[in-house]
Structure formats: structure tokens, C-alpha cells
C-alpha positions as CSV (number, residue, x, y, z in Angstrom):
1,M,-112.3,-38.8,-62.8
2,S,-112.4,-35.1,-62.6
3,V,-112.0,-32.9,-59.5
4,A,-114.1,-29.8,-59.4
5,S,-113.3,-26.7,-57.4
6,V,-115.8,-25.8,-54.7
7,T,-116.7,-22.3,-53.5
8,S,-119.1,-21.8,-50.7
9,T,-122.2,-19.6,-50.8
10,S,-123.6,-17.8,-47.8
11,G,-126.9,-16.2,-47.0
12,V,-130.0,-15.8,-49.2
13,T,-128.2,-13.3,-51.5
14,G,-126.0,-16.1,-52.9
15,S,-122.8,-14.1,-52.4
16,K,-119.7,-16.2,-52.8
17,S,-116.9,-16.3,-50.3
18,N,-113.5,-17.6,-51.4
19,T,-111.9,-19.8,-48.7
20,T,-108.6,-20.2,-50.4
21,T,-105.7,-18.8,-48.5
22,A,-102.0,-18.5,-49.5
23,K,-99.9,-21.2,-47.8
24,G,-96.2,-21.8,-47.6
25,W,-94.7,-25.2,-48.4
26,G,-94.7,-26.2,-44.7
27,D,-98.4,-25.8,-44.5
28,L,-99.4,-28.4,-47.0
29,G,-101.6,-31.1,-45.6
30,A,-103.4,-34.3,-46.5
31,E,-106.0,-32.5,-48.5
32,D,-103.4,-30.7,-50.6
33,F,-101.6,-34.0,-51.2
34,I,-104.8,-35.7,-52.4
35,K,-105.5,-32.8,-54.8
36,L,-102.0,-33.0,-56.2
37,L,-102.3,-36.8,-56.6
38,T,-105.6,-36.7,-58.3
39,T,-104.4,-33.9,-60.6
40,Q,-101.4,-36.0,-61.5
41,L,-103.6,-39.0,-62.3
42,N,-105.9,-36.8,-64.4
43,N,-103.1,-35.4,-66.5
44,Q,-101.0,-38.5,-67.0
45,D,-100.5,-39.9,-70.5
46,P,-102.7,-43.0,-70.9
47,T,-100.0,-44.6,-73.1
48,E,-97.4,-44.1,-70.3
49,P,-99.2,-44.4,-66.9
50,V,-97.4,-43.4,-63.7
51,D,-95.2,-46.2,-62.3
52,N,-96.8,-47.8,-59.3
53,T,-93.6,-47.8,-57.4
54,L,-93.3,-44.0,-57.8
55,M,-96.8,-43.5,-56.5
56,L,-96.2,-45.8,-53.5
57,A,-92.9,-43.9,-52.9
58,Q,-94.9,-40.6,-52.9
59,L,-97.5,-42.0,-50.5
60,A,-94.7,-43.3,-48.2
61,Q,-93.0,-39.9,-48.2
62,F,-96.3,-38.2,-47.4
63,S,-96.9,-40.6,-44.5
64,N,-93.4,-40.0,-43.2
65,L,-93.9,-36.2,-43.4
66,S,-97.3,-36.5,-41.6
67,N,-95.8,-38.5,-38.8
68,T,-92.9,-36.1,-38.5
69,N,-95.3,-33.2,-38.2
70,E,-97.2,-35.0,-35.5
71,M,-94.0,-35.7,-33.6
72,K,-93.0,-32.1,-33.9
73,E,-96.3,-30.9,-32.4
74,S,-95.9,-33.5,-29.6
75,L,-92.4,-32.3,-28.8
76,Q,-93.6,-28.7,-28.8
77,T,-96.3,-29.6,-26.3
78,I,-93.8,-31.4,-24.1
79,T,-91.4,-28.5,-24.3
80,G,-94.2,-26.1,-23.2
81,Q,-95.1,-28.4,-20.3
82,N,-91.5,-28.6,-19.3
83,D,-91.2,-24.8,-19.2
84,T,-94.3,-24.6,-17.1
85,L,-93.0,-27.2,-14.7
86,A,-89.7,-25.3,-14.4
87,Q,-91.6,-22.1,-13.6
88,I,-93.6,-23.9,-10.9
89,S,-90.5,-25.4,-9.5
90,A,-88.8,-22.0,-9.2
91,K,-91.9,-20.5,-7.5
92,L,-92.0,-23.5,-5.0
93,D,-88.3,-23.0,-4.2
94,T,-88.9,-19.3,-3.5
95,L,-91.9,-20.2,-1.4
96,N,-89.9,-22.8,0.6
97,S,-87.1,-20.4,1.2
98,T,-89.5,-17.7,2.4
99,I,-91.2,-20.2,4.7
100,A,-87.8,-21.3,6.1
101,K,-86.8,-17.7,6.8
102,L,-90.1,-16.9,8.5
103,A,-89.8,-20.1,10.6
104,S,-86.3,-19.2,11.7
105,T,-87.1,-15.7,12.8
106,Q,-90.1,-16.6,14.9
107,T,-89.6,-17.6,18.5
108,P,-91.6,-20.5,19.8
109,P,-94.4,-19.6,22.2
110,S,-93.5,-20.1,25.8
111,A,-95.3,-22.9,27.5
112,T,-97.2,-21.5,30.6
113,V,-98.7,-24.0,32.9
């Protein structure tokens, strides 16, 4: 099995646009892992194939990494929501104290009958 590289074409002129961007190690995703795995399988020595346990270990490591990244994103979302709630709470405390001050300075209307 061979993996061909793909470049996209746009417009009628057929000009090619390269969509490859430089990424750091932390930006590797599932697509990158599949490319590495297929390249590894294409380049292995047929007389000494890759050990199945090693391949399963790599798949398990990738799954673990993927789950860790999802958890990180969830925790970042929760942290952002917590910060927003803290800001709302502070504004409500300020509003409550302002209302309490206004209520204490006002005199109740006199009842005239």
C-alpha cells in the first residue's frame, strides 16, 4: 500500500496551493499518527515485520495522548467558566453592597392618611 501526497488546486487556472504548515510536536494529531504508521508499515523489512505488540503499544500510547489532550481542553474550558463565574460573583457583591448603602440612606416615606 502506498500513500500519495495530496496538494489542492484552486480556480480554473490550476494554481496549486500548499496546505502544509510547520507544527511543533505538541500539535501532532490523529492524521499525523496515521501517516507515520503507514510510512512505518511501508518501509519495514518483509523478512522482519514489526512486532504486533509494539504496534499495539503505539496505538495505546496515541489513544492515551488523545484522551489526555481532550481532558486538557475540557479543564481549560472549566477554568475559563470558573473565572467568568468569579467575575460575575464579584460584580453581584458590588451591586448588593451598593443597594444596601442606598437602602440605608433613604428615609421611608411618611404615611399620610
